[in-house]
N, C-alpha and C positions, 0 to 999 in steps of 0.2 A: 464091732459092738458100739452102740451109741448110748451107753449108760453114763450119766453125769451126776456127780454128787456135789450138792451145794452145802456149805457150812455157814451158819451165822450164830452169833452168841446168844441172842434172845429171840423169843417169840415175837416181841414188839417189832423187830426189824422186818417182819413179814409185811408190814404196811407198805414197804418198798419192794419186797422180793416176791410176794405172792403172785402178782400178775405175770412177771416174766417167767416164773417157774411153770405156771399153767401154759403159757405160750410155748415154751420149749416142749412140754409134754404133748401138746396138740400137734406139733410138727413131727412127732414120732420118736423123740428122745425118751429114753427110760430115765426119768428124773427122780432123784432121791434127795432128801434134805435131812441133815443132822443138826439138831439144835436143842436148846432147853425147851421142852414141849409145853405149850400153853394153849389158850383158846384158838388163836389163829392157826397154829400148826395142826390142831385136831380137825378144824374145818377143812384144811387143805388135804389132810389124809382122807377125810370122808368124801372128798370130791372124786376119789378114785384115780386122779391124774398123777399124784406125787406120792411116793413112799416115804414116810417120815420115820426117822430113827431118833430116839431120845439120847442125848448126851448131857452130862452135868456141867455145861459151860457156864462160866461166870465172867462178868465184866472186870471184877477186881483182881488184883494180884493175889494168887493163892497157890503157891508152889506144890503143896501136897495134893490138893484137889486137881490141879492141872496135870500132874503126873498120872493120876488115875484116869483122867479124861483122855490123855494122849494114848495110854495103853488100850483103852476101850475103842478109841478111834482107829488105831492100827488094826485091832481085831475086826472092826466093822469093815474096814477097807479090804481086808483079806477075804471076808465073806462075800461082799458084793462085787468086788473087782471092777471098779469104775474105770471107764476109758479116760475120764478127765475129772479132776477135782477143782472146784471153783469156790474159793473162800471169801467171806465178807467179814468186816469188823476186825480190829486188831487182835483180840484174843483168839477168835476162831481162825483168823488168818495165820497166826504163828503156829498154833497146834495143828491146823489143817495142813499147812505146807510141810511141817516136820513129819506129820503122820504119813502124808502122801509120799514123801521122799523115802521114809523108812519102809513103806509097803511096796515100793517100786512102781508107783504110778508115774508114768512118763509125761503126762500132760497136766500142768499145774498153773492155775490162774488165780490171781489175788486182786480183788477190787478194793481200792483205798477210798473209803467214804469219809474219811476225816483223819486228822493227825493230832492225837491227844498231847504229844510232847510239846507242841507249839505253845501251850499255856501252862505247862508244868515247869517245875523248878528243882534244882539240886539233884539229889540221888534219883528221885522219881523221874525226872526228865531224862537222865542218862539211861535208866532202865527202859523207859518207853522208846527212846530213840534207838537203842541197841536192838530191842525186840522188833521194831519196825524194819530196821536194816536187815536183820536176819530173815524176816519173812519175805521181803522183797528179793533177796538174793536166792532164796529157795524156790521162788516162783519163776516160771519161764516167761510169763506175761504179767505185767502189773498195770491194771486199768485205773486211771485216776478220774474222779468225778468232776474235776474242774481244772482250769488252767493254773490257778494259783496253787492248788495241791500238787499238780504235776511239776510246777516250777520248784517247789520246796523239795520234792523227792529228788529232782535232778541236781539242783544247786548244792544241796546238803550232802550229796553222794549217798543218799539212802537207797536208791534203786539204780541199777545199771540203765543208762539211757537207751541201750538197745532193746530193753524189755518193756519200756514205757509205752503205753497206748492211751489215747483219749478219743472218745467217740464224739465228733462234733465239738460243741461247747461243753460237753460233759453231761452229768446227771446220772442218778441211779437207774431210773426207768422212764424219764420224761414225765409228762403230765397229759392225761386224757382231757383235752380241751372241749370235747363234746359233753363230758360229764361235769367238769369244772367250768362253768360258764356263768355270766351275770344272771342273777335271779332275784330281783328286788322283793318279790312277794315272800320268798323263803326268808329273806333277811327281816322283813317286817314281822313275820310270824314269830321269829326268835325274840325280837325286841319286845313284842307284846308279852311273850311268856316270861321274860326277865323284868318286865315293868320299866323298860327303857322308852322314853318318849321318841316319837318318830323322827324328830329333828335334832335330838341330842347327839353331840359328836361322840363317836365310838371308836376307840382304839382297840386293836386285837393283838394278842400275843399267842403264838402256837409253838409249843415245844416242852421239853422236860423242865420241871421246876428245879433248876440247878444254877449255882452261882456262875458257872461258865457261860450260861445262856444270858447272863446280865440281869438276873431277876432283881437284885438290889438296885442296880442302876435304873431299871424300869420303874420301880416304886418311887425312887427319888424324882425321876423325870415326870411321872404322873402327878406327884404332889405339886410340882411347879406348874404343870399344865392346868391343874384344877384351880390354882389361885387366879389364873387368867380366864379360865373357862369353867365356872363352877358346875355346869351341867355335864361336863365331860365324863364318859364312862369307859372303864377298862374291862374287856372280856378276855379271860385267860383260859386257853384250852391246852391241856397237857397233864401228864401224870406226875404225882409227887415223886421226887427222887430220894430213895431211902438214905443215900450217902450225903444228902444236904437238906435235912428236915427243916432248918431255919427258914429257908426260902419260902416254903408254903405257909409256915406259921405266921410270917409277917403279913400275909395277904388276907387272912381270915378276919371276918367281922368288919370289913371296910364297906360302907354302904354303896359306893360307886364302883366297886370291884366285884366282878362276877366270875367265880371259879366254876368252870363247867367240867373239870376233870378231863380224862381222855375220851375223845369222841370217835366212834367207828367211822362216822361220816361227818367231817367238819364243814361241809359246804354251807350250812346255815350260819355258822359263825363268820365265815368270810363274807357272806352276803349281807350280814348285819353291820359289817365294819365300814368305816370311812378310810381307815389306814391300818395296815399291818405294821407293827413295831417289833424290830428284832435287834436288841442290843447285845447280841452274842459276841463273845471274844474270838471265836473261831467256828468255822463250819467246813464241811466238805463242799457240798453245793446244797444250799437249803431248799428242800422240796417245798416247804411251807411258803416260801417267797414265790415260787413258780405256780403253786396252786392258787395263791391269792391273785397273782398276776393274771392267770387264766380267767379269773372271775372279775377282772378289771379293777382290782384293789391295789393301789400303789403301796410301796413299802418305804418306811424310814428306818435306817439301820446304821450300825457302826461299819466303818470301812475296814473290814477284817477279812481274813482268809476265807475264801469260798463265797462270802456275801458279795464281794466285788465282782464275781462272775455271774451273779443272779440279778443284780440291780444295776441298771445303767443310770449313772448320775444325771439327775435333772431330765431324764427321758422316761424312765419307768418308776422313778422314786427318788429319794434323797439319801445320800451317804454323809455321815459326819465322822469326825475323828474318833478313834477308838477310846472308850472310857470318858468321853466328854459329855457328861450328863446334861449340862446346860445347853450345848449345841443340839443334843437329841430332843430336848424339850422344845427349844425354839423352832426347830424344823417341823415338829408335829403341830405346834400352834399355828405356824404360818400356813401349812397346808390345810388344816382344819378351817381356817378362815377364808380359804380360796376354793370353793367348790368347783368352779370352772377349771382351774388348774388341776385339781385332783382328777377330774374327768379326763383331761388330756393325758395325764400320766397313766391313768388306768387303761385307757384305750391302747396306748403305746405298749403297756405291759402285756396286755393280752396278745397283741400282734407279735411281740417278741417271743412269747411262748409258742404261738402257732408256727412261727418260722423255724425255731431252733430246737424245740423240745418235744417233738412227736415221739410217743413211745415206740412206734414201729421202727423209727430210725435208730433209736438206742438199742433195741433188741436185735436188729439186723447187724449192728456194729459188733455186738458181743459175739454173735455167731461167726462173724468174719475173723475175730480173734481165735475162736475155737478152730476155724479152718486153717489158720496159720500153723497151728500145732498138729494138723492132720486129721482133725475130727470134723467131719462135714455133716450137714443135715441128713437124716436117715433116707430121705427120698432123693438126695443128691449124689455126689461122687462117693464111692465107698471109702470107709475110714481105714 
C-alpha cells in the first residue's frame, strides 16, 4: 500500500505543501491531508488528487483542544490505515507522531520547518523544547529545512543524529524559478496601481505581521531610511497575526507604507521591489528570500537562524547583526544608493536558487527518505 497521510497545522501552510502533495499524487501515491480546513485545502480537495480530512489543529497551546484533536487523529488513522505519516509544523508534528505511534503506523516522518523555542523564554521555552524533543524521538526520520536548524536539533540533543536528514541545502519545496523570474513590467504595473513613482526606492517585506518577524524593527529602520531617502516606500505583504495585533496597528495610515495583505500570487510585489527586507529573529529556511532571489531581488536581513542559509553575505544580499536596527537601515540605504551593486547581487541570488533549490530535487529527496523506511514509489519497488 502506498497511502501517505500529511499533517499540517493550518491551511496557510499549503502555500508550501500544495505542490509537493500534488506531485506525490501524480506519481501514484494515495495522498491524504489532515489540517484545519480553509480555502487552499478545499481547492486541493476539489482537484481530485488529494483527500482532505478536517482536524481542529491550532498553533497555540490548548491542552483540552489538543486532547480532542489527538483522539480524532487516532480514529482517522485507524480508518484510513496509512503506510506512512508525514507531519509538518510543531503542533501537527507532536500530535501526528503521537497519534501515529498509538495507531501502530510504522513509518513516521517529521519535517522541521522552524524552531519556536529559539526565541521563547522561561516556561514557554521549556515546554516548546520538550515538545520538539518528544516529536523528534517519536519520528523515525527528521527532515530539517536548513543547516542551521539541523545544527540546533543535533547540538541541543533534540533529535537523534541517526534520524536527521537534510536534502541538499534544505528548503520546504524549493522554488520554481521558471515561474518566479525577473519581470520588470509586472513590477511597474503594481507601482502604478499603488501610486509609487517608477524611480522611487521600494523596500519589500513578506511574512506574517508578528513581532518575531521583526515588524517593530522594520518600522524603526524604515523611519531612519526615510530621513535619508524621503521618497522611499515600504510594501508589506502578509496577513495580520491575531496573536500580535499591535504590529499591524502601527503600520496603518502611513503614507509611504503600503499594506497589501496576503497575496495568493506575490510575484508582482517582488517585481516592484528594489530590496527584500527580513528582520526576522528566526526562520527555518525563508522561502520568501528564495522567491525574491529567483526574481533577482537581493535581501537585507538579520543574521539569524535559517536566514544565514538563504542569504550569502555580500554575494546574494547583506546580513547584519540580530536586532541591530541601525545596521539594518544603513545596509538598506547603501544598497538603495547602488543600483549596479544591487543588480550584481540580484543576478547572483537567482543563480544561487537555480543551482540549489529546484523543486524536483527537494521532492526526490523526500521520496528517498520514504524509501529508507521501505515505502517506494508505486511504480517502483514494492513496499
